[in-house]
C-alpha positions as MATLAB code, in Angstrom:
seq = 'MNKVTTTIFERAYQSYLCGGDVYTYRFESKSPLMTKKYNDAIKYLEDNELIIVKFMSEDKVRLTLTDKGIEYGNSMSV';
ca = [
     103.080  161.832  117.180;
     105.872  163.980  114.947;
     105.655  163.242  111.672;
     108.003  160.303  110.924;
     105.730  158.346  113.752;
     102.872  159.161  112.263;
     103.781  157.568  108.778;
     104.860  154.406  110.239;
     101.951  153.906  112.999;
      99.703  154.493  109.532;
     101.431  152.944  107.317;
     101.128  149.385  109.509;
      97.166  150.529  110.402;
      96.390  150.182  106.961;
      97.902  146.928  106.628;
      95.855  145.843  109.199;
      92.828  146.892  107.463;
      94.294  144.847  104.342;
      94.553  141.794  106.486;
      98.028  142.337  106.936;
      99.178  140.481  110.059;
     102.907  141.742  109.516;
     104.135  145.105  108.429;
     107.223  145.894  107.223;
     108.493  149.707  107.072;
     111.292  149.882  104.855;
     113.591  153.337  105.588;
     112.980  155.875  103.186;
     117.069  156.918  103.796;
     119.781  155.883  105.223;
     121.115  158.977  107.011;
     122.413  158.995  110.519;
     119.478  161.358  111.283;
     117.015  159.714  109.299;
     118.162  156.564  111.120;
     117.588  158.288  114.060;
     114.430  159.762  113.582;
     113.096  156.585  112.659;
     114.486  154.470  115.679;
     112.640  157.671  118.037;
     109.641  157.185  115.936;
     109.550  153.158  116.558;
     110.818  153.942  120.413;
     107.803  155.643  120.804;
     105.689  153.850  119.147;
     106.863  150.616  121.410;
     106.750  152.651  124.301;
     103.402  153.582  124.103;
     102.038  149.421  123.851;
     100.587  150.899  119.688;
     103.233  148.106  118.242;
     105.505  145.001  118.947;
     109.027  144.837  117.321;
     109.222  141.578  115.104;
     112.743  142.270  114.188;
     114.839  145.294  113.151;
     117.650  145.823  111.045;
     119.501  149.173  109.853;
     117.037  149.748  106.873;
     113.565  148.380  108.163;
     111.499  147.070  110.592;
     108.969  144.500  110.917;
     106.163  145.023  113.692;
     102.344  144.472  113.922;
     100.632  146.055  116.237;
      98.702  145.793  119.588;
      95.532  145.534  120.194;
      95.533  149.051  122.126;
      96.886  150.200  118.709;
      94.648  149.017  116.589;
      91.771  151.120  118.929;
      93.950  153.785  118.340;
      93.654  153.487  114.574;
      89.986  152.879  115.018;
      89.678  156.147  116.666;
      91.604  157.816  113.756;
      90.029  156.712  111.166;
      86.235  158.391  113.022;
];
């Protein structure tokens, strides 16, 4: 995973650990290059079945972790 992908996943996982079911990640930059990086990162996480995207706009994404994502997060924190 690249830095953007890791950041999105780790924040969603921390939200899950604190009791959140749905996590909203707001894009820090609206530049076309960064928007592409965010979209690629989210697609990577979805393709690897770590997250489910509930809603996505041009400046944020709402997502939940899958069971596989939770297991992956648990293995990262060991």
